C-alpha positions as CSV (number, residue, x, y, z in Angstrom):
1,M,0.3,-18.2,-13.1
2,T,0.7,-19.0,-9.0
3,D,-0.2,-16.2,-6.5
4,A,3.8,-16.3,-5.8
5,L,4.6,-15.4,-9.2
6,G,2.1,-12.6,-9.6
7,E,3.1,-11.5,-6.1
8,A,6.5,-11.2,-7.0
9,L,4.9,-8.8,-10.1
10,H,3.0,-6.9,-7.8
11,L,6.0,-5.9,-5.4
12,M,8.1,-4.7,-8.3
13,R,7.5,-1.3,-7.5
14,M,10.1,1.0,-9.0
15,S,12.5,3.9,-7.4
16,G,13.3,5.8,-10.5
17,T,16.9,6.7,-10.7
18,F,17.2,8.2,-14.1
19,Y,15.0,8.4,-17.3
20,C,16.1,9.9,-20.7
21,R,14.1,10.8,-23.3
22,T,17.1,11.0,-26.4
23,E,16.6,12.6,-29.6
24,L,20.0,10.7,-31.9
25,T,21.1,11.8,-35.4
26,E,23.5,9.6,-37.2
27,P,26.3,8.8,-36.8
28,W,25.7,8.7,-33.1
29,G,26.8,6.5,-30.1
30,L,26.7,6.3,-26.2
31,T,28.3,4.5,-23.4
32,M,25.9,3.8,-20.4
33,P,27.8,3.2,-17.1
34,D,27.5,0.2,-14.6
35,M,24.6,0.9,-12.2
36,A,24.5,-1.6,-9.4
37,D,21.5,-2.5,-7.9
38,C,20.0,-1.0,-11.0
39,L,17.9,-1.9,-13.8
40,W,18.9,-0.1,-17.7
41,F,15.9,-0.4,-19.8
42,H,16.0,1.0,-23.6
43,V,12.9,1.2,-25.8
44,L,13.2,2.3,-29.4
45,T,10.0,4.2,-30.5
46,S,11.5,5.3,-33.9
47,G,14.4,4.7,-36.1
48,R,17.5,2.4,-36.0
49,C,20.0,1.1,-33.0
50,E,22.2,-1.4,-32.0
51,I,23.4,-2.3,-28.3
52,E,26.0,-4.3,-27.1
53,V,25.9,-5.8,-23.9
54,D,29.1,-8.4,-22.9
55,G,30.4,-8.1,-26.6
56,E,27.0,-9.5,-27.9
57,V,25.3,-7.0,-29.9
58,T,21.3,-6.7,-30.4
59,E,19.7,-4.6,-33.1
60,L,16.7,-3.0,-32.3
61,E,13.2,-2.0,-34.4
62,P,10.9,0.6,-33.4
63,G,9.0,-1.1,-30.5
64,D,11.5,-3.0,-29.0
65,V,12.5,-3.3,-25.5
66,L,15.9,-3.9,-24.1
67,L,16.7,-4.3,-20.3
68,V,19.9,-5.0,-19.0
69,P,18.6,-5.8,-15.6
70,G,22.1,-6.4,-13.9
71,G,22.6,-2.8,-14.4
72,E,26.3,-3.6,-16.3
73,G,27.6,-0.9,-18.4
74,H,27.0,-1.1,-22.3
75,R,27.2,0.8,-25.6
76,L,24.4,2.3,-27.9
77,F,25.3,3.1,-31.2
78,S,24.0,3.8,-34.7
79,A,26.8,1.7,-36.5
80,P,29.6,-0.2,-35.4
81,N,32.2,2.6,-35.9
82,A,30.4,5.1,-34.1
83,E,32.4,7.0,-31.1
84,T,30.7,5.9,-27.7
85,P,31.4,8.8,-25.5
86,L,30.4,8.2,-21.8
87,V,26.6,9.6,-21.8
88,T,27.0,11.4,-18.2
89,T,29.8,13.1,-19.9
90,L,27.0,14.7,-22.5
91,P,24.7,17.7,-22.1
92,H,21.5,17.2,-20.9
93,T,18.5,19.6,-20.9
94,F,16.8,18.4,-17.3
95,E,12.8,18.5,-16.8
96,T,13.4,17.5,-13.2
97,D,16.0,15.6,-10.9
98,N,16.0,12.1,-12.6
99,Y,14.6,13.2,-15.8
100,A,16.5,15.2,-19.2
101,I,16.3,15.1,-22.4
102,L,19.5,14.8,-24.4
103,R,20.1,15.6,-27.7
104,H,23.5,14.2,-29.1
105,G,24.5,13.2,-33.3
106,D,25.8,14.4,-35.8
107,G,22.7,15.8,-38.0
108,G,21.9,13.1,-40.2
109,A,18.9,10.5,-39.9
110,V,16.9,10.8,-36.3
111,T,16.2,8.1,-33.9
112,H,14.2,8.3,-30.7
113,L,14.9,6.0,-27.6
114,V,13.6,6.5,-24.1
115,C,16.4,4.7,-21.7
116,G,16.9,4.7,-18.0
117,A,17.7,3.2,-14.9
118,V,15.7,2.1,-12.4
119,R,15.5,0.6,-8.6
120,F,13.5,-2.1,-6.9
121,D,13.1,-1.8,-3.3
122,H,11.0,-5.3,-1.9
123,P,13.2,-8.3,-1.7
124,A,10.8,-10.5,-4.0
125,A,11.3,-7.9,-6.6
126,K,15.0,-7.9,-6.2
127,H,15.6,-11.8,-5.9
128,L,13.4,-11.8,-9.1
129,I,15.8,-9.3,-11.0
130,N,18.5,-11.1,-10.0
131,V,17.5,-14.2,-11.7
132,L,16.9,-12.9,-14.9
133,P,18.9,-13.5,-18.0
134,H,22.0,-10.5,-18.9
135,V,20.0,-9.2,-21.2
136,L,16.3,-9.4,-22.0
137,Y,15.1,-8.6,-25.4
138,V,11.2,-8.5,-26.7
139,R,10.3,-7.3,-29.8
140,R,7.2,-5.5,-29.8
141,A,4.8,-7.8,-28.7
142,D,0.7,-7.3,-29.1
143,D,0.0,-6.8,-25.2
144,M,2.7,-3.8,-25.2
145,R,1.7,-2.4,-28.2
146,A,-0.8,0.2,-26.8
147,T,1.8,1.2,-24.0
148,I,4.8,1.4,-26.6
149,D,2.8,3.8,-29.1
150,L,1.9,5.5,-26.0
151,M,5.4,6.1,-25.4
152,A,6.4,7.1,-28.8
153,V,3.9,9.9,-28.7
154,E,5.1,11.5,-25.9
155,A,8.7,11.3,-26.9
156,R,8.0,12.9,-30.3
157,T,6.9,16.2,-28.9
158,L,6.9,18.1,-25.6
159,R,4.0,18.3,-23.9
160,P,3.1,19.4,-20.2
161,G,3.4,16.6,-18.2
162,G,5.2,14.5,-20.6
163,E,7.7,13.6,-18.2
164,A,5.2,12.3,-15.4
165,V,3.6,10.3,-18.3
166,I,7.0,8.9,-19.8
167,T,8.0,8.1,-16.5
168,R,4.8,6.0,-15.7
169,L,5.0,4.0,-18.9
170,A,8.5,3.2,-18.7
171,D,7.7,1.5,-15.4
172,V,5.1,-0.4,-16.2
173,L,6.9,-1.5,-19.5
174,V,9.7,-2.6,-17.7
175,I,6.9,-4.9,-15.9
176,Q,5.6,-6.1,-19.2
177,T,9.0,-6.9,-20.8
178,I,9.6,-8.9,-17.6
179,R,6.2,-10.5,-17.7
180,S,6.4,-11.2,-21.4
181,W,9.7,-13.0,-20.9
182,L,8.1,-15.3,-18.1
183,A,5.4,-16.4,-20.0
184,N,7.0,-17.3,-23.3
185,D,10.9,-18.3,-22.3
186,P,11.4,-22.1,-21.5
187,A,14.5,-20.8,-19.1
188,A,11.4,-19.3,-16.6
189,R,10.1,-22.4,-16.0
190,T,13.7,-23.6,-13.8
191,G,14.9,-23.1,-10.6
192,W,13.5,-20.4,-8.2
193,L,11.2,-19.3,-11.1
194,G,9.9,-22.5,-12.1
195,A,9.3,-23.0,-8.2
196,L,7.1,-20.1,-8.1
197,Q,5.3,-21.3,-10.9
198,D,4.6,-25.0,-8.9
199,Q,1.0,-25.1,-7.3
200,Q,2.5,-26.7,-4.0
201,I,6.2,-25.0,-3.6
202,G,4.6,-22.0,-5.5
203,Q,2.3,-21.7,-2.6
204,A,4.8,-22.1,0.1
205,L,6.9,-19.4,-0.9
206,A,4.3,-17.0,-1.2
207,L,3.5,-17.9,2.4
208,I,7.3,-17.4,3.5
209,H,7.5,-13.9,1.2
210,R,4.2,-12.4,2.6
211,D,5.0,-13.3,5.9
212,P,8.8,-14.2,6.9
213,A,8.3,-13.5,10.8
214,Q,6.1,-16.4,10.9
215,P,7.5,-19.2,13.0
216,W,7.9,-21.5,9.6
217,T,8.7,-25.2,10.1
218,V,9.0,-28.1,7.2
219,E,5.9,-29.7,8.9
220,R,4.1,-26.3,9.3
221,L,4.4,-25.4,5.4
222,A,3.5,-28.8,4.3
223,H,0.6,-28.9,6.0
224,Q,-0.1,-25.7,4.3
225,T,0.4,-27.2,1.0
226,S,-1.4,-30.4,1.4
227,M,1.9,-32.6,1.7
228,S,4.0,-34.8,3.7
229,R,6.3,-33.6,5.1
230,S,9.1,-35.7,3.4
231,A,7.3,-35.1,0.0
232,F,7.4,-31.4,0.5
233,A,11.3,-31.4,1.7
234,A,11.8,-33.3,-1.3
235,R,10.5,-31.0,-3.7
236,F,11.4,-28.0,-2.0
237,T,15.0,-28.8,-2.2
238,D,14.5,-30.4,-5.9
239,L,12.9,-27.1,-7.1
240,V,14.4,-23.9,-5.0
241,G,17.7,-25.4,-4.8
242,E,18.2,-25.4,-1.1
243,P,16.2,-26.6,1.9
244,A,13.0,-24.8,2.7
245,M,14.3,-23.7,6.5
246,R,17.6,-22.5,4.7
247,Y,15.6,-20.6,2.2
248,V,13.3,-19.2,5.2
249,T,16.4,-17.7,6.9
250,R,17.8,-16.4,3.9
251,W,14.7,-14.5,3.0
252,R,14.3,-13.5,6.3
253,M,17.9,-11.9,5.6
254,H,17.0,-10.3,2.3
255,V,13.9,-8.5,4.1
256,A,16.5,-7.8,7.0
257,M,19.2,-6.0,4.3
258,N,16.2,-3.9,2.8
259,R,15.0,-2.7,6.5
260,L,18.3,-2.1,6.9
261,R,18.8,1.5,5.0
262,D,15.8,3.2,7.3
263,R,18.2,4.0,9.7
264,D,15.4,5.0,12.4
265,T,15.1,1.5,12.4
266,T,17.5,-0.7,15.0
267,V,18.6,-4.1,14.7
268,S,16.7,-4.9,17.6
269,E,13.4,-3.9,16.3
270,I,14.0,-5.2,12.9
271,A,15.2,-8.5,14.8
272,R,11.8,-8.5,16.4
273,G,10.0,-8.1,13.6
274,L,11.4,-11.2,11.7
275,G,10.8,-13.4,14.4
276,Y,13.7,-13.8,16.4
277,E,13.5,-13.2,20.0
278,S,16.9,-12.0,20.7
279,E,19.1,-9.7,18.4
280,A,21.8,-12.0,19.3
281,A,19.9,-14.5,18.1
282,F,19.0,-12.5,14.8
283,S,22.6,-10.9,14.3
284,R,24.0,-14.5,14.3
285,A,21.6,-15.6,11.5
286,F,22.7,-12.7,9.8
287,K,25.9,-13.0,10.0
288,R,26.0,-16.9,8.7
289,I,23.6,-16.2,6.0
290,V,25.3,-12.1,4.8
291,G,28.9,-12.8,5.7
292,V,29.3,-9.7,7.6
293,S,27.2,-8.2,11.1
294,P,24.0,-6.1,10.6
295,G,25.9,-3.3,11.6
296,Q,28.8,-3.3,9.3
297,A,26.2,-4.0,6.8
298,R,24.2,-1.2,7.4
299,A,27.6,0.8,7.6
300,G,28.1,-0.3,4.2
């Protein structure tokens, strides 16, 4: 794994939106709402469960993990004919503001799930999430077994600190699941993900991601990767899907969008922090890439 891909995984620090430990008795069903800008995850620790996303049904076995990277709404159920009320309409026992216990169903066989919606803040992590498939399903893998076993123990019992343990294990498991998919699915070796794993283009991407404010040029990036200018430019465009300097500008705008969330940072400060000599030059580039001005983006 090149530095660029390793760094993207390293930067996958999550801000947990919602975590839920569920005790479900058959027949049962749930509908998860759309969660824009979030990734849904589900870990089956015991029992049985089917999940339908965009009409595609996946049957989970204990120890399986399923991610919905785009945060689309979807259904979980013990049987296709089970009622699936919106999960937000059901009574929860809240242990903290973002951790709850849900007990639901009609008294039959028991299923335990740990579910949640998490958000990623760093642009590299967000971009990685955006290029994942709309459903990412990993059967219990050897390198994830210890994490899942620990989570299953915590999910079965209510012990002091259980909320902290489960939420941290869930974050680890999300990263392990993505890493497993990256290592085993041929789709992870194409496009931007494939470029991250290329020895030379991956190095260039890592440099851009680490320090987007640098005055990057095609010549400078080619020199850093020990390639000729023409060979670098052609290979970068072929693997990434766009020319190097357009990628540099677009990456700066990814970073800018993230920084605009901080209301205490001015547009002028963001512009200088990304290497622009003036706010006007930055604003023109931002509007060209994003489609609206920085002020409109911040207001939105």
